[in-house]
LUMKOLKE-487122 format. One line per field, with one value per residue: residue number from 1; residue in three letters; y, x, z of N, C-alpha, C in turn. Coordinates in pm, 1 decimal. Layout:
N
num = c(NUM,...)
residu = c(Ala,...)
n_Y = c(Y,...)
n_X = c(X,...)
n_Z = c(Z,...)
ca_Y = c(Y,...)
ca_X = c(X,...)
ca_Z = c(Z,...)
c_Y = c(Y,...)
c_X = c(X,...)
c_Z = c(Z,...)
This chain:
150
num = c(1,2,3,4,5,6,7,8,9,10,11,12,13,14,15,16,17,18,19,20,21,22,23,24,25,26,27,28,29,30,31,32,33,34,35,36,37,38,39,40,41,42,43,44,45,46,47,48,49,50,51,52,53,54,55,56,57,58,59,60,61,62,63,64,65,66,67,68,69,70,71,72,73,74,75,76,77,78,79,80,81,82,83,84,85,86,87,88,89,90,91,92,93,94,95,96,97,98,99,100,101,102,103,104,105,106,107,108,109,110,111,112,113,114,115,116,117,118,119,120,121,122,123,124,125,126,127,128,129,130,131,132,133,134,135,136,137,138,139,140,141,142,143,144,145,146,147,148,149,150)
residu = c(Met,Ser,Glu,Ser,Ser,Leu,Lys,Ser,Arg,Leu,Lys,Asp,Ala,Met,Lys,Thr,Ala,Met,Arg,Ala,Arg,Asp,Arg,Thr,Arg,Leu,Asp,Ala,Ile,Arg,Leu,Met,Leu,Ala,Glu,Ile,Gln,Arg,Ile,Glu,Val,Asp,Glu,Arg,Thr,Glu,Leu,Asp,Asp,Ala,Arg,Val,Leu,Ala,Val,Leu,Asp,Lys,Met,Thr,Lys,Gln,Arg,Arg,Asp,Ser,Ile,Thr,Gln,Tyr,Arg,Ser,Ala,Gly,Arg,Glu,Glu,Leu,Ala,Ala,Gln,Glu,Leu,Ala,Glu,Ile,Glu,Ile,Ile,Ala,Gly,Phe,Leu,Pro,Thr,Ala,Leu,Thr,Ala,Ala,Glu,Ile,Ala,Ala,Leu,Ile,Glu,Gln,Ala,Ile,Ala,Ser,Ser,Gly,Ala,Ser,Ser,Ala,Arg,Asp,Met,Gly,Lys,Val,Met,Ala,Leu,Leu,Lys,Pro,Glu,Leu,Gln,Gly,Arg,Ala,Asp,Ile,Gly,Ala,Val,Ser,Ala,Gln,Val,Lys,Thr,Arg,Leu,Gly)
n_Y = c(-118.8,227.6,515.4,753.3,1088.3,1284.5,1169.2,1153.3,1423.3,1496.0,1354.8,1478.9,1736.9,1684.1,1623.7,1872.1,2029.7,1909.6,1979.3,2255.1,2276.8,2314.4,2262.9,2252.9,2228.1,1993.1,1805.9,1805.8,1711.3,1461.1,1343.7,1331.6,1156.8,930.7,860.1,797.6,581.8,405.5,339.3,219.1,-7.0,-134.5,-193.9,-326.5,-217.2,27.3,369.4,580.3,910.0,1024.3,891.5,959.5,1232.2,1219.5,1122.6,1335.7,1532.9,1432.7,1446.2,1721.3,1789.4,1657.7,1809.0,2056.8,1997.4,1939.4,2191.9,2335.4,2198.7,2240.3,2519.1,2558.8,2449.1,2625.7,2606.1,2756.2,2750.6,2489.1,2485.1,2668.7,2527.0,2315.4,2464.6,2558.8,2316.2,2257.4,2457.1,2376.4,2123.3,2207.4,2318.2,2107.8,2027.4,2058.2,2376.7,2551.3,2539.2,2799.2,2938.4,2979.1,2807.7,2561.9,2559.0,2550.3,2299.2,2137.9,2182.0,2078.1,1808.7,1732.4,1760.9,1574.2,1335.8,1314.2,1368.6,1429.3,1450.1,1442.7,1179.7,1102.2,1194.2,1051.0,962.7,1205.3,1297.3,1094.6,1153.2,1406.1,1384.9,1280.4,1501.2,1707.0,1634.7,1722.3,1980.8,2111.9,2137.9,1849.0,1786.2,2034.6,2078.8,1864.1,1942.9,2162.1,2034.4,1883.4,2085.4,2198.4,1985.2,1937.3)
n_X = c(83.6,37.4,168.0,-33.7,-97.1,-123.8,-3.2,259.9,311.6,312.3,538.1,739.3,717.5,797.7,1067.7,1156.2,1104.1,1283.1,1527.8,1513.0,1519.1,1288.8,1132.1,871.8,696.3,799.6,751.1,468.7,407.7,524.5,356.6,118.0,191.7,255.1,6.7,-133.1,21.2,-20.9,-290.4,-281.4,-124.0,-278.4,-511.7,-409.7,-375.7,-338.4,-380.4,-593.7,-613.9,-859.9,-917.4,-691.1,-738.2,-964.4,-846.9,-674.2,-863.1,-996.3,-788.0,-760.5,-1004.5,-975.2,-769.1,-892.7,-1078.3,-899.5,-783.2,-994.7,-1023.7,-767.6,-765.1,-973.7,-857.3,-663.0,-419.7,-260.4,-27.4,-13.4,-246.7,-178.9,18.6,-131.7,-294.0,-105.8,-39.6,-284.4,-290.1,-77.6,-165.7,-392.1,-277.1,-245.2,-493.9,-775.9,-897.1,-1124.7,-1481.5,-1719.8,-1995.0,-2211.9,-2151.6,-2164.0,-2433.8,-2552.2,-2461.0,-2592.5,-2862.3,-2861.4,-2798.0,-3020.6,-3220.8,-3138.4,-3146.0,-3404.7,-3501.5,-3727.1,-3788.8,-3662.7,-3596.8,-3475.3,-3222.6,-2981.3,-2942.5,-2896.7,-2665.5,-2488.7,-2449.0,-2334.2,-2100.5,-1860.9,-1811.8,-1761.6,-1554.2,-1280.7,-1309.6,-1505.7,-1672.6,-1808.5,-1989.9,-2114.8,-2233.9,-2407.6,-2584.2,-2698.7,-2828.2,-3012.2,-3169.4,-3271.1,-3419.5,-3589.9)
n_Z = c(-0.1,-66.7,95.5,266.3,155.0,350.1,574.0,477.1,449.4,717.1,806.4,656.3,760.8,1019.6,983.1,892.8,1120.0,1294.8,1179.2,1207.3,1475.1,1625.5,1891.9,2011.3,1791.3,1678.9,1883.8,1888.2,1630.8,1642.0,1832.3,1684.1,1473.5,1624.3,1732.0,1497.6,1407.6,1622.0,1594.1,1343.9,1398.3,1594.5,1447.8,1235.5,973.1,708.8,739.8,550.8,397.4,478.9,715.9,866.1,889.6,1053.0,1285.5,1352.0,1389.5,1613.3,1797.5,1819.7,1938.0,2184.0,2293.7,2319.2,2518.0,2724.1,2761.3,2871.6,3115.0,3230.1,3256.1,3437.0,3655.9,3707.3,3573.4,3369.7,3212.9,3115.5,2968.0,2771.7,2637.3,2530.2,2361.2,2179.0,2058.1,1934.9,1739.2,1578.0,1491.4,1351.9,1129.5,958.2,894.7,670.0,539.3,748.4,733.2,662.3,852.6,685.1,470.0,600.9,677.4,423.4,335.1,521.5,455.1,195.2,247.3,398.6,208.1,9.5,150.7,219.8,470.2,736.9,1001.5,1343.7,1378.1,1146.7,1161.1,1170.1,906.2,776.0,908.0,834.3,568.6,590.0,749.3,607.1,442.8,620.3,788.9,974.3,896.1,1026.9,1346.2,1437.0,1638.9,1693.0,1445.7,1440.9,1641.2,1513.0,1299.3,1440.9,1554.1,1320.1,1213.6,1421.0)
ca_Y = c(0.0,351.1,598.3,864.2,1214.9,1356.9,1109.5,1192.2,1565.3,1498.6,1309.0,1586.0,1846.0,1641.7,1641.9,2016.3,2076.2,1860.6,2062.7,2390.4,2262.8,2367.7,2156.9,2248.6,2173.6,1855.9,1722.9,1793.3,1626.1,1324.4,1294.4,1297.3,1036.5,818.2,820.4,732.5,451.7,320.9,289.7,127.6,-131.9,-197.8,-242.6,-396.2,-157.1,157.4,469.1,670.5,1050.6,1052.4,837.9,1042.0,1355.2,1189.0,1112.3,1471.3,1601.2,1382.5,1500.5,1862.0,1790.6,1619.3,1921.3,2160.4,1951.6,1955.2,2335.1,2370.8,2142.2,2307.8,2655.8,2552.5,2411.9,2732.9,2565.9,2830.4,2710.7,2366.1,2523.9,2733.6,2420.7,2247.1,2558.0,2556.6,2189.5,2270.9,2539.2,2294.7,2022.9,2278.3,2340.8,1989.0,2006.7,2147.2,2502.7,2536.9,2590.1,2909.6,2902.6,2975.2,2685.0,2450.1,2563.3,2504.1,2154.4,2076.6,2187.0,1985.2,1673.0,1707.1,1744.0,1450.7,1218.4,1312.3,1373.3,1514.9,1462.6,1413.9,1036.7,1088.2,1264.3,961.2,966.2,1334.9,1301.7,1002.2,1225.5,1523.7,1356.2,1279.4,1635.9,1800.2,1581.3,1807.4,2115.5,2169.7,2062.4,1758.7,1799.5,2158.2,2057.2,1772.9,2024.2,2242.0,1943.5,1847.8,2204.3,2213.9,1877.9,1932.8)
ca_X = c(0.0,112.5,146.0,-123.7,-26.2,-123.7,102.4,390.8,328.5,350.1,676.3,823.7,713.9,877.3,1208.4,1181.3,1107.5,1409.3,1637.1,1497.4,1525.6,1163.0,1094.4,726.4,637.4,846.6,678.8,328.7,404.2,551.8,233.3,23.4,239.8,246.1,-133.8,-165.2,87.0,-87.1,-414.1,-244.4,-77.6,-394.1,-607.9,-334.5,-412.4,-276.4,-486.0,-598.6,-620.9,-984.4,-903.3,-590.3,-809.5,-1049.4,-757.4,-629.9,-982.0,-1017.0,-681.3,-794.3,-1114.1,-918.4,-693.4,-987.5,-1129.4,-790.8,-767.4,-1102.8,-990.9,-649.1,-800.6,-1055.5,-766.9,-564.5,-291.5,-259.0,88.7,-50.1,-348.1,-106.9,85.8,-235.9,-336.2,-0.2,-55.3,-402.1,-251.7,8.2,-253.2,-479.2,-200.0,-255.1,-635.1,-822.7,-951.7,-1255.7,-1596.7,-1791.7,-2128.3,-2301.7,-2120.6,-2215.2,-2580.3,-2585.7,-2439.1,-2699.7,-2983.8,-2841.2,-2805.3,-3159.7,-3297.4,-3101.7,-3182.0,-3549.7,-3526.8,-3840.1,-3800.8,-3540.9,-3565.1,-3393.3,-3095.8,-2870.3,-2922.9,-2838.3,-2527.8,-2408.3,-2413.1,-2253.7,-1973.4,-1743.7,-1790.4,-1722.1,-1444.3,-1162.3,-1339.8,-1606.3,-1698.0,-1919.8,-2087.8,-2192.0,-2316.5,-2513.6,-2683.6,-2768.6,-2917.0,-3119.9,-3255.7,-3334.7,-3517.7,-3681.1)
ca_Z = c(-0.2,-67.8,212.2,237.2,137.3,475.8,657.0,424.0,484.7,858.4,819.2,603.2,857.9,1133.9,945.4,888.3,1258.4,1353.0,1126.9,1261.0,1620.6,1677.8,1985.5,2030.4,1669.0,1666.3,1981.5,1845.6,1511.3,1688.4,1895.3,1577.3,1405.2,1718.0,1739.3,1369.6,1406.9,1721.6,1534.2,1235.6,1458.5,1659.8,1349.1,1129.7,845.9,685.1,736.5,436.5,437.0,549.3,852.4,933.0,924.2,1168.0,1401.5,1386.0,1440.3,1749.0,1882.0,1842.4,2034.9,2313.9,2345.1,2362.5,2647.1,2820.7,2789.3,2965.0,3246.1,3283.2,3296.3,3557.7,3765.0,3723.1,3513.8,3243.1,3130.8,3045.2,2869.3,2661.2,2562.9,2452.7,2256.1,2077.3,1985.2,1848.9,1624.4,1491.6,1429.5,1257.9,1008.1,872.1,863.0,562.8,589.5,812.5,659.4,725.3,900.2,567.7,395.8,680.4,665.6,288.2,332.2,600.3,373.3,83.5,301.6,437.0,84.5,-61.1,229.8,238.7,614.6,772.0,1146.8,1419.3,1363.2,1026.2,1184.1,1136.3,760.4,741.5,959.5,753.8,447.2,622.8,816.5,518.5,391.0,726.2,868.1,980.4,849.3,1116.7,1468.2,1406.9,1747.2,1671.4,1325.9,1483.2,1713.4,1412.6,1226.5,1533.4,1560.4,1189.3,1196.4,1535.2)
c_Y = c(124.6,435.5,716.7,995.0,1295.2,1302.4,1150.9,1340.5,1578.4,1458.4,1414.0,1703.5,1811.7,1661.3,1789.3,2072.7,2030.7,1949.7,2203.2,2393.7,2330.1,2259.6,2141.7,2183.2,2026.0,1762.7,1700.1,1699.0,1480.7,1262.7,1251.7,1167.1,913.1,768.1,748.0,592.0,355.0,259.2,189.4,-7.8,-206.8,-262.8,-319.3,-348.6,-26.4,258.7,554.5,813.6,1082.5,1006.8,916.7,1174.3,1333.4,1181.4,1251.7,1553.4,1561.3,1438.2,1647.3,1873.4,1756.1,1735.9,2036.3,2124.3,1971.1,2101.4,2379.4,2321.9,2212.8,2448.6,2655.4,2515.5,2518.0,2699.2,2626.5,2789.4,2581.4,2393.5,2587.7,2629.9,2345.1,2336.1,2561.6,2428.3,2194.5,2349.8,2460.2,2189.3,2088.4,2306.1,2224.4,1955.9,2098.0,2274.5,2481.9,2598.5,2706.5,2860.4,2891.1,2848.6,2561.9,2443.9,2512.1,2352.5,2080.1,2071.2,2085.5,1840.3,1637.4,1680.5,1609.9,1324.5,1206.6,1316.3,1470.4,1534.0,1425.3,1266.0,1011.1,1152.2,1179.2,961.2,1094.2,1340.7,1207.6,1068.8,1340.4,1491.0,1350.8,1419.1,1728.4,1758.0,1672.0,1951.6,2186.5,2080.0,1980.0,1770.3,1922.4,2143.1,1965.7,1849.4,2109.1,2156.8,1909.8,1962.6,2216.8,2108.6,1876.6,2029.4)
c_X = c(87.2,74.3,57.0,-45.8,-20.9,-16.8,240.7,417.2,371.7,495.8,774.8,830.6,796.9,1026.2,1246.5,1192.7,1235.4,1524.9,1633.6,1509.8,1405.7,1099.9,941.6,659.5,675.2,768.8,534.4,317.2,431.6,429.6,132.0,64.3,229.0,102.7,-177.1,-105.5,21.6,-213.9,-383.3,-199.7,-194.7,-488.0,-542.9,-375.7,-335.9,-389.1,-477.7,-614.9,-747.1,-974.8,-799.6,-654.5,-897.5,-965.4,-714.0,-744.9,-1007.9,-911.8,-708.2,-903.2,-1063.1,-842.6,-783.4,-1046.1,-1024.3,-771.8,-871.3,-1069.4,-871.3,-683.1,-885.0,-970.0,-658.5,-427.2,-278.7,-141.6,59.2,-156.5,-281.3,-36.0,-15.1,-283.2,-233.9,-10.6,-175.0,-366.5,-165.8,-75.6,-339.9,-408.3,-207.0,-399.6,-674.4,-883.1,-1093.8,-1364.5,-1659.9,-1928.8,-2226.2,-2278.8,-2175.9,-2367.5,-2624.5,-2568.6,-2548.9,-2827.6,-2976.7,-2856.6,-2948.4,-3243.8,-3266.2,-3137.6,-3333.1,-3588.2,-3640.8,-3855.3,-3667.7,-3501.1,-3475.0,-3255.1,-2975.5,-2839.1,-2851.7,-2692.2,-2436.2,-2364.4,-2315.2,-2113.3,-1853.2,-1710.4,-1726.4,-1598.9,-1321.2,-1188.2,-1443.1,-1621.1,-1825.3,-2029.5,-2175.5,-2284.0,-2433.5,-2623.7,-2764.2,-2869.3,-3038.0,-3219.9,-3336.5,-3444.8,-3623.4,-3790.1)
c_Z = c(-0.2,53.5,177.9,231.6,266.2,570.5,607.6,452.1,630.4,877.7,766.5,701.0,981.2,1103.8,944.5,1029.7,1328.1,1310.1,1187.5,1413.2,1688.6,1765.4,2000.7,1910.4,1651.8,1760.4,1937.9,1725.7,1550.2,1756.0,1790.0,1509.8,1495.3,1728.1,1611.7,1367.3,1506.7,1663.1,1423.7,1291.0,1521.3,1558.4,1234.4,990.0,828.7,666.5,610.4,489.0,516.6,694.9,932.1,975.3,1047.2,1295.7,1446.7,1443.8,1585.1,1845.0,1915.2,1948.3,2175.5,2376.6,2391.1,2498.3,2756.3,2859.4,2890.6,3105.6,3309.8,3332.6,3423.4,3680.1,3787.0,3666.4,3373.6,3154.0,3053.2,2939.2,2748.6,2575.0,2475.7,2336.3,2142.8,1994.4,1891.6,1722.8,1526.6,1419.2,1322.3,1126.1,910.3,835.6,747.8,622.1,640.2,725.3,735.0,769.5,784.0,486.2,468.8,668.4,528.9,276.8,409.6,517.4,258.3,132.2,341.0,311.9,17.9,17.2,248.9,384.5,644.3,923.0,1212.8,1409.2,1242.9,1041.0,1145.2,987.6,719.0,786.0,881.3,624.0,476.6,672.5,721.4,463.8,494.2,803.4,860.2,940.9,935.6,1238.2,1446.6,1513.8,1730.0,1550.8,1360.2,1556.2,1614.9,1334.3,1313.7,1543.3,1432.4,1168.7,1307.2,1523.6)
């Protein structure tokens, strides 16, 4: 199997960070690659770009949760470190969608799935998730779909 382009971009960025002696960036990239490799070993498969995006998206969400916890505990230095990691991870994610683009995608998904009530939310989200992965907060979009169908 060939290596996904996102994984190769991460490896190239790691080499660049090593040469530049950018410790923060290097550590964050190593964390991303380690998580990807852990999943590949556990599942005995090679992740494609879509799955790598899902991993990076999940890592971003975990860091946002950590920032909230660190700030509530008064550990601003740890929150700043997590924020720096989010910025580095975001550099490998596709550009975020605007609220108008997300709303248009929701309307399109509702129309194409024929959804009419909250019971059809799963159909709509199944259509939206591949489009939104790494480009929007799936949880927030889910809430918007629920409101729209409710």
